[in-house]
KEKOLZA-570809 format. One record per residue (C-alpha): x, y, z; residue in one letter; residue number from 0. Coordinates in steps of 0.2 Angstrom, whole numbers, plus 2048, in hexadecimal, padded with zeros to 3 digits. Example, Ala and Ser with C-alpha at 12.3 -4.5 7.8 and 13.67 -1.06 7.14 Angstrom:
+-----+-----+-----+------+------+
:   x :   y :   z : resn : resi :
+-----+-----+-----+------+------+
: 83E : 7EA : 827 :    a :    0 :
: 844 : 7FB : 824 :    s :    1 :
+-----+-----+-----+------+------+
This chain:
+-----+-----+-----+------+------+
:   x :   y :   z : resn : resi :
+-----+-----+-----+------+------+
: C28 : 0DF : 324 :    m :    0 :
: C31 : 0D4 : 330 :    k :    1 :
: C42 : 0D0 : 32D :    l :    2 :
: C4A : 0BF : 32C :    e :    3 :
: C59 : 0B6 : 332 :    v :    4 :
: C68 : 0B7 : 326 :    g :    5 :
: C65 : 0C8 : 31E :    r :    6 :
: C6F : 0D6 : 322 :    k :    7 :
: C69 : 0E1 : 32F :    a :    8 :
: C62 : 0F2 : 32A :    p :    9 :
: C6D : 101 : 32B :    e :   10 :
: C69 : 10B : 33B :    f :   11 :
: C72 : 11A : 343 :    e :   12 :
: C6B : 11F : 354 :    i :   13 :
: C73 : 12A : 363 :    k :   14 :
: C71 : 123 : 374 :    s :   15 :
: C6C : 12C : 383 :    l :   16 :
: C7F : 130 : 387 :    d :   17 :
: C81 : 138 : 377 :    g :   18 :
: C8B : 129 : 36E :    k :   19 :
: C86 : 125 : 35B :    v :   20 :
: C84 : 113 : 357 :    y :   21 :
: C81 : 10C : 346 :    n :   22 :
: C83 : 0FC : 33D :    l :   23 :
: C94 : 0FF : 335 :    k :   24 :
: C9C : 103 : 346 :    m :   25 :
: C95 : 0F3 : 34E :    m :   26 :
: C9D : 0E8 : 340 :    k :   27 :
: CA8 : 0DB : 348 :    g :   28 :
: C9F : 0D8 : 358 :    k :   29 :
: C8F : 0CF : 35B :    k :   30 :
: C80 : 0DA : 362 :    f :   31 :
: C6F : 0DA : 366 :    m :   32 :
: C63 : 0E8 : 360 :    l :   33 :
: C53 : 0E9 : 36A :    s :   34 :
: C43 : 0F3 : 367 :    f :   35 :
: C38 : 0F8 : 375 :    y :   36 :
: C27 : 101 : 378 :    r :   37 :
: C29 : 110 : 382 :    y :   38 :
: C35 : 117 : 38F :    a :   39 :
: C28 : 115 : 39D :    s :   40 :
: C22 : 103 : 399 :    c :   41 :
: C23 : 0F8 : 3A8 :    p :   42 :
: C26 : 0E9 : 39D :    f :   43 :
: C34 : 0F2 : 393 :    c :   44 :
: C3D : 0F9 : 3A3 :    n :   45 :
: C3C : 0E7 : 3AB :    l :   46 :
: C45 : 0E0 : 39A :    r :   47 :
: C53 : 0EE : 39C :    v :   48 :
: C56 : 0E9 : 3AE :    s :   49 :
: C57 : 0D7 : 3A9 :    f :   50 :
: C63 : 0DD : 39B :    l :   51 :
: C6E : 0E7 : 3A6 :    m :   52 :
: C71 : 0D8 : 3B1 :    d :   53 :
: C76 : 0CD : 3A1 :    l :   54 :
: C82 : 0DC : 39B :    h :   55 :
: C8A : 0DD : 3AC :    q :   56 :
: C8C : 0CA : 3AD :    r :   57 :
: C93 : 0C8 : 39C :    l :   58 :
: C9E : 0D7 : 39D :    n :   59 :
: C97 : 0DD : 38C :    l :   60 :
: C9D : 0EC : 382 :    d :   61 :
: C8F : 0F6 : 379 :    d :   62 :
: C88 : 0E5 : 373 :    q :   63 :
: C76 : 0EA : 378 :    m :   64 :
: C6D : 0F7 : 371 :    i :   65 :
: C5C : 0FC : 375 :    g :   66 :
: C51 : 108 : 36C :    i :   67 :
: C41 : 10F : 372 :    f :   68 :
: C32 : 119 : 36A :    q :   69 :
: C33 : 127 : 376 :    s :   70 :
: C3C : 137 : 377 :    t :   71 :
: C4D : 13A : 37F :    e :   72 :
: C46 : 143 : 38B :    e :   73 :
: C39 : 136 : 390 :    d :   74 :
: C46 : 129 : 390 :    m :   75 :
: C50 : 133 : 39D :    m :   76 :
: C42 : 134 : 3A8 :    t :   77 :
: C3D : 122 : 3A8 :    y :   78 :
: C48 : 113 : 3A1 :    v :   79 :
: C59 : 11F : 3A3 :    g :   80 :
: C56 : 11F : 3B5 :    q :   81 :
: C5D : 10E : 3B5 :    q :   82 :
: C6D : 113 : 3AE :    c :   83 :
: C6F : 104 : 3A2 :    p :   84 :
: C82 : 101 : 39E :    e :   85 :
: C7D : 0FD : 38C :    f :   86 :
: C76 : 10A : 380 :    p :   87 :
: C64 : 10F : 37E :    i :   88 :
: C5E : 11C : 372 :    a :   89 :
: C4E : 123 : 36C :    s :   90 :
: C46 : 121 : 35C :    d :   91 :
: C36 : 12C : 35E :    y :   92 :
: C34 : 12D : 34C :    e :   93 :
: C34 : 119 : 34A :    r :   94 :
: C3E : 11A : 33B :    k :   95 :
: C48 : 10A : 340 :    y :   96 :
: C39 : 102 : 348 :    y :   97 :
: C32 : 102 : 335 :    k :   98 :
: C43 : 0FC : 32F :    a :   99 :
: C43 : 0EE : 33A :    y :  100 :
: C31 : 0E8 : 338 :    g :  101 :
: C2C : 0ED : 34A :    v :  102 :
: C1A : 0EE : 34A :    d :  103 :
: C0B : 0F1 : 354 :    t :  104 :
: BFD : 0E5 : 359 :    s :  105 :
: BED : 0E8 : 363 :    l :  106 :
: BEB : 0D6 : 367 :    m :  107 :
: BFD : 0D5 : 36D :    a :  108 :
: BF9 : 0E4 : 379 :    y :  109 :
: BEB : 0DB : 380 :    i :  110 :
: BF4 : 0CB : 384 :    v :  111 :
: C03 : 0D4 : 38B :    g :  112 :
: BF9 : 0DF : 396 :    a :  113 :
: BF1 : 0CF : 39E :    m :  114 :
: C04 : 0C8 : 3A3 :    r :  115 :
: BFF : 0CD : 3B5 :    l :  116 :
: C0F : 0C3 : 3BC :    k :  117 :
: C1B : 0CC : 3B1 :    t :  118 :
: C12 : 0DD : 3B4 :    l :  119 :
: C13 : 0DA : 3C7 :    l :  120 :
: C25 : 0D6 : 3C6 :    e :  121 :
: C28 : 0E6 : 3BE :    a :  122 :
: C1F : 0EF : 3CA :    y :  123 :
: C29 : 0E8 : 3D7 :    r :  124 :
: C38 : 0EF : 3D0 :    k :  125 :
: C30 : 100 : 3CF :    g :  126 :
: C2B : 100 : 3BD :    f :  127 :
: C19 : 107 : 3BC :    h :  128 :
: C0E : 10B : 3AE :    i :  129 :
: C0F : 11D : 3A9 :    s :  130 :
: C0A : 127 : 39A :    r :  131 :
: C0D : 11F : 389 :    s :  132 :
: C1A : 128 : 37D :    m :  133 :
: C15 : 11F : 36C :    g :  134 :
: C0A : 112 : 368 :    p :  135 :
: C04 : 107 : 377 :    k :  136 :
: C02 : 0F8 : 36B :    t :  137 :
: C15 : 0F7 : 365 :    t :  138 :
: C1C : 0E6 : 367 :    v :  139 :
: C2D : 0E4 : 36D :    p :  140 :
: C3B : 0DC : 361 :    a :  141 :
: C4C : 0D5 : 363 :    d :  142 :
: C5A : 0D3 : 356 :    f :  143 :
: C69 : 0C9 : 358 :    l :  144 :
: C76 : 0CF : 34D :    i :  145 :
: C86 : 0C7 : 348 :    d :  146 :
: C99 : 0CF : 345 :    e :  147 :
: C95 : 0D0 : 332 :    k :  148 :
: C84 : 0DA : 335 :    g :  149 :
: C79 : 0CA : 331 :    i :  150 :
: C69 : 0C7 : 33B :    i :  151 :
: C6C : 0B6 : 344 :    t :  152 :
: C5C : 0B8 : 34E :    y :  153 :
: C4C : 0C1 : 34B :    a :  154 :
: C40 : 0C1 : 359 :    y :  155 :
: C30 : 0CC : 358 :    y :  156 :
: C25 : 0CA : 369 :    g :  157 :
: C15 : 0C1 : 369 :    h :  158 :
: C0F : 0CF : 375 :    d :  159 :
: C14 : 0E0 : 37E :    i :  160 :
: C1D : 0D7 : 38B :    s :  161 :
: C26 : 0CA : 380 :    d :  162 :
: C38 : 0C9 : 37B :    h :  163 :
: C46 : 0BE : 377 :    l :  164 :
: C4A : 0B1 : 384 :    d :  165 :
: C5A : 0B8 : 38D :    l :  166 :
: C63 : 0A7 : 38D :    d :  167 :
: C63 : 0A8 : 37A :    i :  168 :
: C6A : 0BA : 37C :    v :  169 :
: C77 : 0B4 : 387 :    e :  170 :
: C7D : 0A6 : 37D :    v :  171 :
: C7F : 0B1 : 36E :    f :  172 :
: C87 : 0BF : 375 :    l :  173 :
: C94 : 0B4 : 380 :    s :  174 :
: C99 : 0A8 : 371 :    a :  175 :
: CA9 : 0AD : 36A :    q :  176 :
+-----+-----+-----+------+------+
């Protein structure tokens, strides 16, 4: 079931690749974005992480973005971890939090996303290539903007496997006092 704006974000406790544990309680008092991706070698997902790394650096953020992948930590280190993002990325191989946040799969979203050749070529140019899938290929990304009280202020469920919340919206949210 998709989550709605105005409700309390579901609790989570997740360990990032650098070994730090993150949960909703420790994030209270700061705005943050919680993003769900497909798998660690997904070119679309790696391209998005690359864009977020630029935004993170430009805004000088402090753990205000958390990325969750449906891959094992080992696979994440092999693929997306090679980008060395300054924000936490974590594994939810069991998809526990994908379920809690209503992140779903869709064959149609997979087909539509796979036809986004311009985005795929941009990912290829940056060195992100299609590799093996770790988890369902049809997982559709989702982004949540959560306020200082743990309330969802924006819930964005992608329309296809390459679709994420517009970066301008993320920037305005995370940079607002």
